C-alpha positions as a Markdown table, in Angstrom:
| # | Residue | x | y | z |
|---|---|---|---|---|
| 1 | Met | 97.0 | -45.3 | -80.1 |
| 2 | Gln | 96.9 | -42.3 | -82.5 |
| 3 | Leu | 94.4 | -39.5 | -82.1 |
| 4 | Leu | 93.2 | -37.8 | -85.3 |
| 5 | Val | 90.9 | -34.8 | -85.8 |
| 6 | Ala | 88.2 | -34.9 | -88.5 |
| 7 | Ala | 88.9 | -32.5 | -91.4 |
| 8 | Gly | 85.5 | -30.8 | -91.1 |
| 9 | Asp | 86.1 | -29.7 | -87.5 |
| 10 | Arg | 89.7 | -28.8 | -88.3 |
| 11 | Ala | 88.6 | -26.5 | -91.1 |
| 12 | Cys | 86.3 | -24.5 | -88.7 |
| 13 | Ala | 89.2 | -24.2 | -86.3 |
| 14 | Glu | 91.5 | -22.9 | -89.0 |
| 15 | Glu | 89.0 | -20.2 | -89.9 |
| 16 | Gly | 89.3 | -18.9 | -86.4 |
| 17 | Thr | 85.8 | -19.8 | -85.2 |
| 18 | Pro | 85.3 | -21.6 | -81.9 |
| 19 | Thr | 84.8 | -25.3 | -82.6 |
| 20 | Val | 84.3 | -28.6 | -80.9 |
| 21 | Thr | 85.7 | -31.7 | -82.6 |
| 22 | Thr | 82.4 | -33.5 | -83.0 |
| 23 | Val | 84.0 | -36.8 | -83.9 |
| 24 | Leu | 87.2 | -38.0 | -82.3 |
| 25 | Thr | 89.1 | -40.5 | -84.4 |
| 26 | Thr | 91.6 | -42.9 | -82.9 |
| 27 | Arg | 93.6 | -45.7 | -84.5 |
| 28 | Ser | 95.2 | -48.7 | -82.8 |
| 29 | Glu | 96.8 | -51.2 | -85.1 |
| 30 | Gln | 94.0 | -52.4 | -87.5 |
| 31 | Leu | 91.1 | -50.7 | -85.7 |
| 32 | Met | 89.6 | -47.2 | -86.0 |
| 33 | Thr | 87.4 | -45.9 | -83.2 |
| 34 | Leu | 85.1 | -43.0 | -83.9 |
| 35 | Thr | 83.8 | -41.2 | -80.8 |
| 36 | Leu | 80.8 | -38.9 | -81.1 |
| 37 | Asn | 81.9 | -35.9 | -79.1 |
| 38 | Arg | 79.2 | -33.5 | -78.0 |
| 39 | Pro | 78.9 | -34.8 | -74.4 |
| 40 | Glu | 77.3 | -31.6 | -73.2 |
| 41 | Arg | 74.4 | -32.3 | -75.6 |
| 42 | Leu | 74.5 | -36.1 | -75.0 |
| 43 | Asn | 76.0 | -36.4 | -78.4 |
| 44 | Ala | 73.0 | -35.0 | -80.2 |
| 45 | Val | 73.7 | -35.0 | -84.0 |
| 46 | Ser | 74.6 | -32.0 | -86.0 |
| 47 | Glu | 75.5 | -31.3 | -89.6 |
| 48 | Thr | 79.2 | -31.1 | -88.6 |
| 49 | Met | 79.0 | -34.4 | -86.8 |
| 50 | Tyr | 77.4 | -36.1 | -89.8 |
| 51 | Glu | 80.0 | -34.6 | -92.2 |
| 52 | Ser | 82.8 | -35.8 | -90.0 |
| 53 | Leu | 81.3 | -39.3 | -89.7 |
| 54 | Ile | 80.9 | -39.6 | -93.5 |
| 55 | Glu | 84.5 | -38.5 | -94.0 |
| 56 | Gln | 86.0 | -40.8 | -91.4 |
| 57 | Leu | 83.9 | -43.9 | -92.4 |
| 58 | Ala | 84.9 | -43.4 | -96.1 |
| 59 | Leu | 88.5 | -43.1 | -95.0 |
| 60 | Ala | 88.4 | -46.3 | -93.0 |
| 61 | Asp | 86.8 | -48.2 | -95.9 |
| 62 | Ser | 89.4 | -47.0 | -98.3 |
| 63 | Ala | 92.4 | -47.7 | -96.0 |
| 64 | Pro | 93.5 | -51.3 | -96.4 |
| 65 | Glu | 95.2 | -51.2 | -93.0 |
| 66 | Ile | 91.9 | -50.5 | -91.2 |
| 67 | Arg | 90.0 | -53.8 | -90.8 |
| 68 | Ala | 87.2 | -52.8 | -88.4 |
| 69 | Val | 85.5 | -49.7 | -87.1 |
| 70 | Val | 84.0 | -49.0 | -83.6 |
| 71 | Ile | 81.5 | -46.2 | -83.1 |
| 72 | Thr | 80.9 | -45.0 | -79.6 |
| 73 | Gly | 79.9 | -41.8 | -77.7 |
| 74 | Ala | 81.7 | -39.6 | -75.2 |
| 75 | Gly | 80.3 | -39.0 | -71.8 |
| 76 | Arg | 76.9 | -40.4 | -70.6 |
| 77 | Ala | 75.4 | -41.4 | -73.9 |
| 78 | Phe | 75.9 | -42.9 | -77.2 |
| 79 | Cys | 73.7 | -40.4 | -79.0 |
| 80 | Val | 70.3 | -39.0 | -78.1 |
| 81 | Gly | 69.5 | -38.2 | -81.7 |
| 82 | Ala | 68.3 | -34.9 | -83.1 |
| 83 | Asp | 69.3 | -31.8 | -81.2 |
| 84 | Met | 65.8 | -30.6 | -80.3 |
| 85 | Lys | 67.2 | -27.3 | -79.0 |
| 86 | Ala | 68.6 | -26.6 | -82.5 |
| 87 | His | 65.4 | -27.7 | -84.2 |
| 88 | Ser | 63.3 | -25.5 | -81.9 |
| 89 | Ala | 65.4 | -22.4 | -82.8 |
| 90 | Gly | 63.9 | -22.5 | -86.2 |
| 91 | Val | 67.1 | -21.5 | -88.0 |
| 92 | Arg | 66.9 | -24.0 | -90.8 |
| 93 | Asp | 64.9 | -23.3 | -94.0 |
| 94 | Arg | 63.5 | -26.1 | -96.1 |
| 95 | Ser | 66.7 | -26.4 | -98.1 |
| 96 | Ala | 68.8 | -26.6 | -94.9 |
| 97 | Arg | 66.4 | -29.2 | -93.4 |
| 98 | Glu | 66.8 | -31.3 | -96.6 |
| 99 | Arg | 70.6 | -31.1 | -96.5 |
| 100 | Tyr | 70.5 | -32.2 | -92.8 |
| 101 | Leu | 68.3 | -35.2 | -93.5 |
| 102 | Leu | 70.3 | -36.3 | -96.5 |
| 103 | Leu | 73.5 | -36.2 | -94.4 |
| 104 | Ala | 71.8 | -38.4 | -91.8 |
| 105 | Gln | 70.9 | -40.9 | -94.6 |
| 106 | Arg | 74.4 | -40.9 | -96.0 |
| 107 | Val | 75.9 | -41.8 | -92.6 |
| 108 | Cys | 73.6 | -44.8 | -92.2 |
| 109 | Arg | 74.1 | -45.9 | -95.8 |
| 110 | Gln | 77.8 | -45.6 | -95.4 |
| 111 | Ile | 77.8 | -47.8 | -92.3 |
| 112 | Gln | 75.5 | -50.4 | -93.9 |
| 113 | Thr | 77.2 | -50.6 | -97.3 |
| 114 | Met | 80.9 | -50.3 | -96.5 |
| 115 | Asp | 83.0 | -53.4 | -96.8 |
| 116 | Thr | 84.7 | -52.8 | -93.5 |
| 117 | Pro | 82.8 | -54.2 | -90.6 |
| 118 | Val | 81.4 | -51.7 | -88.1 |
| 119 | Val | 80.6 | -52.3 | -84.4 |
| 120 | Ala | 78.4 | -49.9 | -82.4 |
| 121 | Ala | 79.3 | -49.6 | -78.7 |
| 122 | Val | 76.2 | -48.3 | -77.0 |
| 123 | His | 75.9 | -47.0 | -73.5 |
| 124 | Gly | 73.5 | -44.5 | -71.9 |
| 125 | Tyr | 71.0 | -43.4 | -74.5 |
| 126 | Ala | 70.6 | -44.3 | -78.2 |
| 127 | Leu | 67.5 | -42.5 | -79.3 |
| 128 | Gly | 66.1 | -41.5 | -82.7 |
| 129 | Ala | 69.1 | -40.8 | -85.0 |
| 130 | Gly | 71.4 | -42.4 | -82.4 |
| 131 | Ala | 69.4 | -45.6 | -82.6 |
| 132 | Glu | 69.5 | -45.4 | -86.4 |
| 133 | Ile | 73.3 | -45.2 | -86.4 |
| 134 | Ala | 73.5 | -48.1 | -83.8 |
| 135 | Val | 71.3 | -50.5 | -85.8 |
| 136 | Ser | 73.1 | -49.7 | -89.0 |
| 137 | Ala | 76.2 | -51.3 | -87.6 |
| 138 | Asp | 77.0 | -54.9 | -88.4 |
| 139 | Phe | 77.3 | -55.6 | -84.6 |
| 140 | Leu | 75.8 | -54.0 | -81.6 |
| 141 | Val | 77.5 | -54.2 | -78.2 |
| 142 | Val | 75.3 | -52.6 | -75.5 |
| 143 | Ala | 75.2 | -51.8 | -71.9 |
| 144 | Ser | 72.5 | -53.9 | -70.3 |
| 145 | Asp | 70.9 | -50.8 | -68.8 |
| 146 | Ala | 71.2 | -48.7 | -72.0 |
| 147 | Ser | 68.0 | -46.9 | -73.1 |
| 148 | Ile | 67.3 | -47.3 | -76.8 |
| 149 | Gly | 64.3 | -46.2 | -78.8 |
| 150 | Phe | 62.6 | -44.7 | -81.9 |
| 151 | Pro | 60.4 | -41.8 | -80.5 |
| 152 | Glu | 59.6 | -40.3 | -83.9 |
| 153 | Val | 55.8 | -41.0 | -84.0 |
| 154 | Gly | 55.4 | -39.2 | -80.6 |
| 155 | Leu | 57.2 | -36.2 | -82.0 |
| 156 | Gly | 55.2 | -36.0 | -85.3 |
| 157 | Thr | 58.2 | -37.0 | -87.4 |
| 158 | Phe | 59.5 | -40.2 | -89.1 |
| 159 | Val | 62.5 | -42.5 | -88.8 |
| 160 | Gly | 65.5 | -42.4 | -91.1 |
| 161 | Gly | 68.6 | -44.4 | -91.9 |
| 162 | Gly | 66.7 | -47.2 | -93.7 |
| 163 | Val | 65.2 | -48.3 | -90.4 |
| 164 | Thr | 61.8 | -49.3 | -92.0 |
| 165 | His | 63.8 | -51.7 | -94.2 |
| 166 | Arg | 66.5 | -52.9 | -91.8 |
| 167 | Leu | 64.7 | -53.2 | -88.4 |
| 168 | Pro | 62.1 | -55.8 | -89.5 |
| 169 | Arg | 65.0 | -57.9 | -91.0 |
| 170 | Leu | 66.8 | -57.7 | -87.6 |
| 171 | Val | 63.9 | -58.3 | -85.1 |
| 172 | Gly | 61.0 | -59.4 | -87.3 |
| 173 | Leu | 58.0 | -57.4 | -88.6 |
| 174 | Arg | 55.9 | -57.7 | -85.4 |
| 175 | Arg | 58.6 | -56.5 | -83.1 |
| 176 | Ala | 59.6 | -53.7 | -85.4 |
| 177 | Thr | 56.0 | -52.6 | -85.7 |
| 178 | Glu | 55.8 | -52.4 | -81.9 |
| 179 | Leu | 59.1 | -50.5 | -81.6 |
| 180 | Leu | 58.3 | -48.0 | -84.3 |
| 181 | Leu | 54.6 | -47.3 | -83.8 |
| 182 | Leu | 54.6 | -47.3 | -80.0 |
| 183 | Gly | 58.0 | -45.6 | -79.8 |
| 184 | Glu | 58.6 | -47.0 | -76.3 |
| 185 | Arg | 62.2 | -47.2 | -75.1 |
| 186 | Phe | 63.8 | -50.6 | -74.5 |
| 187 | Ser | 66.9 | -51.7 | -72.7 |
| 188 | Gly | 70.2 | -53.1 | -73.9 |
| 189 | Ala | 69.2 | -56.3 | -72.2 |
| 190 | Asp | 66.0 | -56.4 | -74.3 |
| 191 | Ala | 68.0 | -55.7 | -77.4 |
| 192 | Tyr | 70.2 | -58.7 | -76.6 |
| 193 | Ala | 67.2 | -60.9 | -75.8 |
| 194 | Trp | 65.6 | -60.1 | -79.2 |
| 195 | Gly | 68.8 | -60.8 | -81.1 |
| 196 | Leu | 69.3 | -57.1 | -82.0 |
| 197 | Ala | 72.5 | -56.9 | -80.0 |
| 198 | Tyr | 75.5 | -59.2 | -80.2 |
| 199 | Arg | 76.4 | -58.8 | -76.5 |
| 200 | Ala | 75.0 | -57.0 | -73.4 |
| 201 | Val | 77.5 | -56.1 | -70.8 |
| 202 | Ala | 78.1 | -53.8 | -67.8 |
| 203 | Asp | 78.2 | -50.1 | -68.8 |
| 204 | Asp | 81.9 | -49.8 | -68.0 |
| 205 | Asp | 82.8 | -52.8 | -70.2 |
| 206 | Val | 81.0 | -51.7 | -73.4 |
| 207 | Leu | 83.9 | -50.1 | -75.3 |
| 208 | Thr | 86.3 | -52.8 | -74.3 |
| 209 | Ala | 84.0 | -55.6 | -75.4 |
| 210 | Ala | 83.2 | -53.8 | -78.7 |
| 211 | Gln | 86.9 | -53.2 | -79.4 |
| 212 | Ala | 87.7 | -56.9 | -78.6 |
| 213 | Leu | 85.0 | -57.9 | -81.1 |
| 214 | Ala | 86.4 | -55.5 | -83.7 |
| 215 | Ala | 89.9 | -57.0 | -83.1 |
| 216 | Thr | 88.5 | -60.4 | -83.9 |
| 217 | Leu | 86.9 | -59.2 | -87.0 |
| 218 | Ala | 90.2 | -57.6 | -88.0 |
| 219 | Thr | 91.8 | -61.1 | -88.2 |
| 220 | Lys | 89.3 | -62.3 | -90.9 |
| 221 | Ala | 90.0 | -62.1 | -94.6 |
| 222 | Pro | 88.9 | -58.6 | -95.6 |
| 223 | Leu | 87.9 | -59.5 | -99.2 |
| 224 | Ser | 85.7 | -62.3 | -97.8 |
| 225 | Val | 84.2 | -60.1 | -95.2 |
| 226 | Gly | 83.4 | -57.4 | -97.8 |
| 227 | Arg | 81.7 | -59.9 | -100.1 |
| 228 | Met | 79.8 | -61.4 | -97.3 |
| 229 | Lys | 78.5 | -58.1 | -96.2 |
| 230 | Gln | 77.4 | -57.3 | -99.7 |
| 231 | Ala | 75.5 | -60.7 | -100.0 |
| 232 | Leu | 73.8 | -60.3 | -96.7 |
| 233 | Arg | 72.7 | -56.8 | -97.7 |
| 234 | Arg | 71.3 | -58.0 | -101.0 |
| 235 | Asn | 69.1 | -60.6 | -99.3 |
| 236 | Asp | 69.0 | -62.7 | -102.5 |
| 237 | Ser | 66.3 | -65.3 | -103.2 |
| 238 | Leu | 67.4 | -68.9 | -102.7 |
| 239 | Asp | 67.9 | -69.4 | -106.4 |
| 240 | Ala | 70.0 | -66.3 | -106.8 |
| 241 | Ala | 72.1 | -67.2 | -103.7 |
| 242 | Leu | 72.8 | -70.7 | -105.0 |
| 243 | Glu | 73.9 | -69.2 | -108.3 |
| 244 | Ser | 76.0 | -66.4 | -106.9 |
| 245 | Glu | 77.8 | -68.2 | -104.1 |
| 246 | Pro | 80.0 | -70.4 | -106.3 |
| 247 | Gln | 81.0 | -67.3 | -108.3 |
| 248 | Gln | 82.0 | -65.6 | -105.1 |
| 249 | Ile | 84.1 | -68.6 | -104.1 |
| 250 | Leu | 85.8 | -68.8 | -107.5 |
| 251 | Ala | 86.7 | -65.1 | -107.4 |
| 252 | Leu | 88.2 | -65.4 | -103.9 |
| 253 | Met | 90.2 | -68.5 | -105.0 |
| 254 | Asp | 92.2 | -66.2 | -107.3 |
| 255 | Thr | 93.3 | -64.0 | -104.4 |
| 256 | Gln | 96.5 | -64.1 | -102.3 |
| 257 | Asp | 94.3 | -64.2 | -99.2 |
| 258 | Trp | 92.8 | -67.5 | -100.3 |
| 259 | Ala | 96.2 | -69.0 | -100.8 |
| 260 | Glu | 97.3 | -67.7 | -97.4 |
| 261 | Gly | 94.2 | -69.2 | -95.7 |
| 262 | Val | 94.9 | -72.6 | -97.2 |
| 263 | Ala | 98.6 | -72.4 | -96.3 |
| 264 | Ala | 97.9 | -71.3 | -92.7 |
| 265 | Phe | 95.4 | -74.1 | -92.3 |
| 266 | Ala | 98.0 | -76.7 | -93.5 |
| 267 | Glu | 100.7 | -75.2 | -91.3 |
| 268 | Arg | 98.4 | -74.9 | -88.3 |
| 269 | Arg | 99.1 | -71.2 | -87.8 |
| 270 | Ala | 97.1 | -68.0 | -87.7 |
| 271 | Pro | 96.6 | -66.6 | -91.3 |
| 272 | Arg | 98.1 | -63.2 | -92.1 |
| 273 | Phe | 95.6 | -61.7 | -94.6 |
| 274 | Glu | 96.5 | -58.6 | -96.7 |
| 275 | Gly | 93.3 | -58.0 | -98.5 |
| 276 | Lys | 94.9 | -59.0 | -101.9 |
């Protein structure tokens, strides 16, 4: 397994200022694991963390050898959201606040729109911005006792990350209304019961289960996966879907991966897709 350092953090170190690598990046075969790394603050988000996530997610999506991404958190939590200590310090003017918020939106947009599938491995707490990152992922693997929530209305603020669009599609409008207007925390077991999470496991098994799922995703045809993600995101009408699906199939039938899939089926072996 190869450990990499995000460029944003590296730049700070090269300037001679004390720094913490806010996102640890490891690669193992076709998987990239991104670990939020501010454990002393329960991985509360910062501008540097957002910048590093954007950079590494974009790198993963542009690297043909990376077929799946796992996002997790170091220490006792996935991510508790905003660093309220930093907010209360009052050091950000309106321009800095806007930049911070736009970075948060870019992270969630990147996760939701990239062709490479993303799995969130959630343990401990996933609150506010942490919950936004988690639900942006294509798959959510949670600790059964994880504590998840959107506390914004109780803090006089608002959700981000496209949650007002995405959450009702994941759990239904009634459930999303309860979660967002009441702001009450729910468990990983609840998330699984509602269909928000793919699996709920013991805390110690979360990362292993998430990486196993990502490894399975990595065996699928990447061009097909990317097009499937795009179609699901568009949420086309029935007529539009019936029109576009044959076009997607025809386009994929011109690829090497389609030929490999057909050959592998005929030869009763596992396909070896190259994304071509």
